C-alpha positions as CSV (number, residue, x, y, z in Angstrom):
1,M,9.7,30.6,4.7
2,A,12.3,28.5,2.8
3,M,11.2,24.9,2.1
4,D,13.2,22.3,4.0
5,V,12.5,19.0,5.6
6,G,11.7,20.8,8.9
7,Y,9.0,22.7,7.1
8,I,7.6,19.4,5.6
9,R,7.7,17.7,9.0
10,D,5.8,20.6,10.7
11,A,3.2,20.7,7.8
12,R,2.6,17.0,8.2
13,L,1.9,17.4,12.0
14,K,-0.5,20.2,11.3
15,I,-2.3,18.2,8.6
16,V,-2.7,15.2,10.9
17,E,-4.0,17.5,13.7
18,E,-6.7,18.9,11.3
19,L,-7.6,15.4,10.0
20,K,-8.0,14.1,13.5
21,R,-10.8,16.6,14.0
22,A,-12.8,14.8,11.2
23,I,-11.4,11.2,11.3
24,V,-11.4,8.9,14.3
25,G,-8.6,6.3,14.3
26,H,-7.0,5.1,11.1
27,E,-3.6,6.4,12.0
28,Q,-1.8,4.1,9.6
29,P,-4.0,4.9,6.5
30,I,-3.6,8.6,7.2
31,D,0.2,8.3,7.5
32,Q,0.4,6.3,4.3
33,L,-1.8,8.7,2.3
34,L,0.3,11.7,3.3
35,T,3.5,9.8,2.5
36,A,2.1,9.3,-1.1
37,F,0.8,12.8,-1.4
38,F,4.1,14.5,-0.5
39,V,5.8,12.6,-3.3
40,G,3.0,12.9,-5.9
41,G,1.7,9.3,-5.8
42,H,-1.8,8.0,-6.6
43,C,-3.4,5.6,-4.2
44,L,-5.9,2.8,-4.1
45,I,-7.9,2.8,-0.9
46,T,-9.4,-0.6,-0.1
47,G,-12.0,-1.1,2.6
48,V,-15.5,-2.3,3.5
49,P,-18.4,0.2,3.1
50,G,-18.5,2.6,6.0
51,A,-14.8,2.5,6.7
52,A,-14.4,6.3,6.2
53,K,-12.6,6.1,2.9
54,T,-14.6,8.9,1.3
55,L,-14.5,11.0,4.4
56,L,-10.7,10.8,4.6
57,V,-10.3,12.1,1.0
58,T,-13.0,14.8,1.3
59,S,-11.4,16.0,4.5
60,L,-7.9,16.2,3.0
61,A,-8.8,18.4,0.1
62,P,-9.7,21.7,2.0
63,I,-6.7,21.2,4.4
64,L,-4.4,21.1,1.3
65,K,-6.2,24.0,-0.5
66,L,-6.8,21.7,-3.5
67,D,-9.7,21.5,-5.9
68,F,-11.6,18.3,-5.4
69,K,-14.0,16.2,-7.6
70,R,-15.7,12.9,-6.8
71,I,-16.8,10.5,-9.4
72,Q,-19.1,7.7,-8.4
73,F,-18.2,4.8,-10.7
74,T,-21.1,2.7,-12.0
75,P,-21.4,0.0,-14.7
76,D,-22.9,2.5,-17.2
77,L,-20.2,5.2,-16.7
78,M,-18.6,6.2,-20.0
79,P,-15.0,7.5,-20.5
80,S,-16.3,10.9,-21.6
81,D,-18.1,11.1,-18.3
82,I,-14.7,11.4,-16.7
83,T,-12.5,13.2,-19.2
84,G,-15.1,15.4,-20.8
85,T,-16.7,15.7,-24.3
86,E,-17.1,18.0,-27.3
87,I,-20.4,19.8,-27.9
88,L,-21.5,21.7,-31.0
89,E,-22.0,25.3,-30.0
90,E,-23.5,28.0,-32.2
91,D,-22.5,31.7,-32.1
92,R,-25.9,33.6,-32.1
93,T,-24.5,36.7,-33.8
94,T,-22.8,35.0,-36.7
95,G,-24.6,31.7,-36.8
96,R,-21.3,29.9,-37.0
97,R,-21.0,26.5,-35.3
98,E,-17.9,25.1,-33.8
99,L,-17.0,22.2,-31.4
100,K,-16.3,23.2,-27.8
101,F,-14.6,21.0,-25.3
102,V,-16.5,20.7,-22.0
103,R,-14.1,19.5,-19.3
104,G,-15.0,16.5,-17.2
105,P,-14.5,16.0,-13.5
106,I,-11.0,14.7,-14.0
107,F,-9.9,18.4,-14.3
108,A,-9.2,18.8,-10.5
109,N,-6.3,18.5,-8.2
110,I,-7.7,15.6,-6.3
111,V,-10.0,13.2,-8.2
112,M,-11.8,10.6,-6.1
113,A,-12.7,7.5,-8.2
114,D,-15.3,6.0,-5.8
115,E,-15.6,2.2,-6.2
116,I,-13.4,2.1,-9.3
117,N,-14.0,-1.7,-9.6
118,R,-17.7,-1.1,-10.3
119,T,-17.1,0.3,-13.8
120,P,-16.1,-1.6,-17.0
121,P,-12.4,-1.8,-18.1
122,K,-12.9,0.8,-21.0
123,T,-13.8,3.5,-18.5
124,Q,-11.1,2.4,-16.0
125,A,-8.5,2.7,-18.8
126,A,-9.6,6.3,-19.6
127,L,-8.9,7.3,-16.0
128,L,-5.6,5.5,-15.8
129,E,-4.3,6.9,-19.0
130,A,-4.9,10.4,-17.7
131,M,-3.1,9.4,-14.5
132,Q,0.0,8.4,-16.4
133,E,0.1,11.2,-19.0
134,K,-1.3,14.0,-16.8
135,Q,-3.3,15.2,-19.8
136,V,-6.4,14.5,-21.8
137,T,-6.4,14.3,-25.6
138,L,-9.5,14.6,-27.7
139,S,-9.7,15.1,-31.5
140,G,-6.0,15.8,-31.6
141,Q,-6.1,18.5,-29.0
142,T,-4.2,18.1,-25.7
143,Y,-5.6,19.5,-22.5
144,P,-3.1,19.4,-19.5
145,L,-4.5,18.4,-16.1
146,P,-4.1,20.7,-13.1
147,K,-0.9,20.5,-10.9
148,P,-0.6,18.9,-8.5
149,F,-2.8,16.0,-9.7
150,Y,-3.8,13.0,-7.6
151,V,-6.2,10.1,-8.2
152,L,-7.5,8.4,-5.1
153,A,-9.5,5.3,-6.1
154,T,-11.6,3.4,-3.6
155,Q,-12.5,-0.2,-4.1
156,I,-14.5,-2.8,-2.2
157,P,-12.3,-5.8,-1.1
158,F,-14.6,-8.5,-2.3
159,E,-15.9,-9.4,-5.8
160,Q,-19.7,-9.2,-6.4
161,E,-21.8,-9.3,-9.5
162,G,-21.1,-6.1,-11.5
163,T,-17.5,-5.6,-10.3
164,Y,-14.5,-5.5,-12.6
165,P,-11.2,-6.0,-10.8
166,L,-8.4,-3.7,-12.1
167,P,-5.9,-5.5,-14.4
168,E,-2.4,-5.9,-13.0
169,A,-0.9,-3.3,-15.3
170,Q,-3.5,-0.7,-14.2
171,Q,-3.0,-1.5,-10.5
172,D,0.7,-0.8,-11.0
173,R,0.0,2.9,-11.7
174,F,-1.0,3.4,-8.1
175,M,1.9,4.0,-5.6
176,F,0.0,2.5,-2.6
177,N,-2.8,0.2,-1.9
178,I,-4.0,1.5,1.5
179,L,-6.2,-0.8,3.6
180,M,-8.9,0.8,5.8
181,P,-10.4,-1.8,8.2
182,Y,-13.3,-1.3,10.6
183,N,-12.7,1.0,13.6
184,S,-12.4,-0.5,17.1
185,E,-15.6,-0.5,19.2
186,D,-14.4,2.5,21.3
187,E,-13.6,4.5,18.1
188,E,-17.0,3.6,16.7
189,V,-18.7,5.0,19.8
190,K,-17.0,8.3,19.2
191,I,-17.9,8.3,15.5
192,V,-21.6,7.6,16.3
193,Q,-21.7,10.4,18.9
194,A,-20.0,12.9,16.5
195,A,-22.0,11.9,13.4
196,T,-25.4,12.2,15.1
197,S,-24.7,15.5,16.8
198,A,-25.6,19.0,15.5
199,R,-22.0,20.0,15.4
200,S,-20.6,21.4,12.1
201,L,-16.9,21.1,11.3
202,E,-14.8,23.5,9.2
203,L,-11.3,22.4,8.5
204,K,-8.5,24.9,8.2
205,S,-6.0,25.0,5.3
206,V,-2.5,24.1,6.2
207,I,-0.5,23.9,2.9
208,S,-1.1,24.9,-0.7
209,G,-0.8,23.1,-4.0
210,E,2.3,25.2,-4.9
211,E,4.0,24.2,-1.6
212,L,3.2,20.6,-2.2
213,I,4.9,20.7,-5.6
214,E,7.9,22.3,-4.0
215,A,7.9,19.6,-1.3
216,Q,7.9,16.9,-4.0
217,K,11.0,18.4,-5.7
218,L,12.8,18.6,-2.3
219,I,11.9,15.0,-1.4
220,R,13.4,13.6,-4.5
221,E,16.8,15.1,-3.3
222,I,16.7,13.0,-0.1
223,E,19.7,10.7,0.1
224,V,19.4,6.9,-0.3
225,S,22.5,4.8,0.2
226,G,23.6,2.2,-2.3
227,S,23.1,-0.7,0.2
228,I,19.5,0.3,0.8
229,S,18.8,0.7,-2.9
230,G,20.3,-2.8,-3.4
231,Y,18.1,-4.2,-0.7
232,I,15.0,-2.8,-2.3
233,V,15.9,-4.3,-5.7
234,D,16.6,-7.7,-4.1
235,L,13.4,-7.7,-2.2
236,V,11.3,-6.9,-5.4
237,A,13.3,-9.4,-7.5
238,A,12.6,-12.2,-5.0
239,T,8.9,-12.1,-6.0
240,R,9.5,-12.7,-9.7
241,T,8.8,-16.4,-10.1
242,G,10.2,-16.8,-13.6
243,E,13.6,-15.5,-12.5
244,S,16.5,-17.1,-10.6
245,T,16.2,-14.4,-7.9
246,A,12.8,-15.8,-6.7
247,K,12.5,-17.4,-3.3
248,D,11.2,-21.0,-3.2
249,F,8.1,-20.0,-1.2
250,A,7.4,-17.3,-3.8
251,K,7.6,-19.9,-6.7
252,E,5.1,-22.0,-4.7
253,Y,2.5,-19.3,-4.1
254,I,3.0,-16.4,-6.5
255,A,1.5,-16.3,-10.0
256,W,3.1,-13.0,-11.0
257,G,5.6,-10.8,-9.1
258,A,6.3,-7.1,-8.8
259,G,7.9,-5.1,-11.6
260,L,10.3,-2.1,-11.8
261,R,7.7,0.4,-10.6
262,A,7.6,-1.4,-7.2
263,S,11.3,-0.7,-6.6
264,Q,10.9,2.9,-7.8
265,N,7.9,3.5,-5.6
266,I,9.5,2.0,-2.5
267,V,12.4,4.4,-2.9
268,L,10.2,7.4,-3.4
269,A,7.9,6.5,-0.6
270,A,10.9,5.9,1.7
271,K,12.2,9.3,0.8
272,S,8.9,10.9,1.6
273,K,8.7,9.0,4.9
274,A,12.2,10.4,5.8
275,A,11.3,14.0,4.9
276,L,8.0,13.8,6.8
277,S,10.0,12.9,9.9
278,G,12.4,15.8,9.3
279,R,15.3,13.8,8.0
280,T,17.5,14.1,4.9
281,K,18.5,10.5,4.6
282,V,16.5,7.3,4.2
283,T,16.8,4.7,6.9
284,L,15.9,1.0,6.8
285,E,12.9,1.7,9.0
286,D,11.6,4.1,6.3
287,V,11.8,1.3,3.7
288,Q,10.2,-1.3,5.9
289,A,7.3,1.1,6.7
290,V,6.3,1.4,3.0
291,I,7.0,-2.1,1.6
292,M,3.5,-3.4,2.4
293,P,1.3,-0.7,0.8
294,V,3.6,-0.6,-2.3
295,M,3.8,-4.3,-2.8
296,R,0.4,-5.7,-1.8
297,H,-1.3,-4.8,-5.1
298,R,1.7,-5.8,-7.3
299,I,1.8,-9.5,-6.4
300,G,-0.7,-12.0,-7.8
301,L,-1.4,-15.2,-5.9
302,N,-2.0,-18.6,-7.6
303,F,-4.6,-21.3,-6.8
304,R,-2.4,-23.0,-4.3
305,A,-2.2,-19.9,-2.2
306,E,-5.9,-19.7,-2.1
307,V,-6.2,-23.4,-1.1
308,D,-3.6,-23.0,1.6
309,K,-5.1,-19.7,2.7
310,V,-1.9,-17.8,2.2
311,T,-2.4,-14.0,1.8
312,V,-0.3,-11.4,0.0
313,E,0.5,-9.9,3.4
314,D,1.8,-13.3,4.6
315,L,4.2,-13.5,1.7
316,I,5.5,-10.0,2.0
317,G,6.2,-10.6,5.6
318,K,8.2,-13.8,4.7
319,L,10.0,-11.8,2.0
320,T,11.2,-9.2,4.4
321,K,12.6,-11.9,6.7
322,A,14.2,-14.0,3.9
323,V,16.0,-11.1,2.1
324,P,19.0,-10.0,4.1
325,A,18.7,-6.3,5.2
326,P,21.7,-4.1,5.1
327,K,23.5,-3.3,8.3
328,A,23.0,0.2,9.7
């Protein structure tokens, strides 16, 4: 079947149907994760322990027919534990010794960096370099990573002893920061019943990696009007406190604002949102649906915001009201 937005829409519906067999609730995180996946974006997934962050990722891999590796980040994890290392290997017939590269767990289609803020900056940087370059270089030799390639990093939302928050420039490599809150009580009852039963679950494959790559190419061709592009740029520029474009409340509460990648990712995510709905043109509603997950990790709050108990979500909400939206 030829790839078109109708095919992408139907694939999304089938993926969600399969995911719902394993995941109870969390409609918005599922929607946001698929929006990023269909356009090739990496995601931060933030939530308290037991919020099904790992289950969501491990359930998605077989549905998409993708190779999956999980890395548990710890304070003693080294960069080579992620990317791989060279070992000295001896040929028993000739006695000749040579270095051989042993690939690390990053050589997979989906890499889950579990609790990324529990490992030191040096190891975080090794992962994020691979995310950007889509390759690993060791001793002058370059090893390309599989395609498609996604990093889904989970992090706990509070700082404890032994946690290392990601620097701003590294957070910027992630398309979305997806929040996964606790389930409702009714949902938790269903989870407890399912998790304590003898039932085994086998998820069916819906779409392949090759089809995902084709979908990513098609989504980039989705139309975005000049007025919507201008609105996105104005919205992001309104957070930059050192510029004349910043809103007064932004200057009051924001320490550092969003950069160019925020504008680019809002456009790409809005295109993906449109395609997943079976449309070939981005609407204002598509843009408004992705502003929060794109922006929430790209705005730093100052001390006054902490004192006044102003959150990033509060400020993004004020921004969307303060920046004039284009007329339909």
